[in-house]
C-alpha angles and dihedrals in degrees: 000000000000090000093054090047089051091050089045092052091047091050090045091052091047091050090048090048091048091049090049091051092047090049091050090048091050091048090051091052090047091050091050091049091049091050090049090050090048090053089051091049092048091049090051091048089051091051091049091047091051091050091048091050091049090051090047090050091049091049092048091046091051090047090053091046090052090049090052091049091050091048091050090050091048089049092051091047092048091048091052091048090049092051091049093047091047089052091050092047092047089052090050091049090049091050091050091048090049091049090049091051091048091051090047092051091047089049091053096050100037119081113245112244113221121198 
């Protein structure tokens, strides 16, 4: 009986050892599968990040284009205002020059009164 118990314990240890090895093998496969899934997830995150960056760039580019358009419009408005103001100022200068000429003409033709 001792001999059969000894064989039984040997077989039991071998079965336990086999189960341990099979469990380790299964764990290895599971670890490899998890790593593969992680790589897939990281690749997907990278693709999403790239898309987000492209959208951010497009938004920033549009924002800059709008800023340029606003600045161009402000420039055109300022240029028109400047032209109008220059015209008004030129008219004022012309009126002053004409008044000065009139005074000069009056001075030439009028006798000077000495006191």
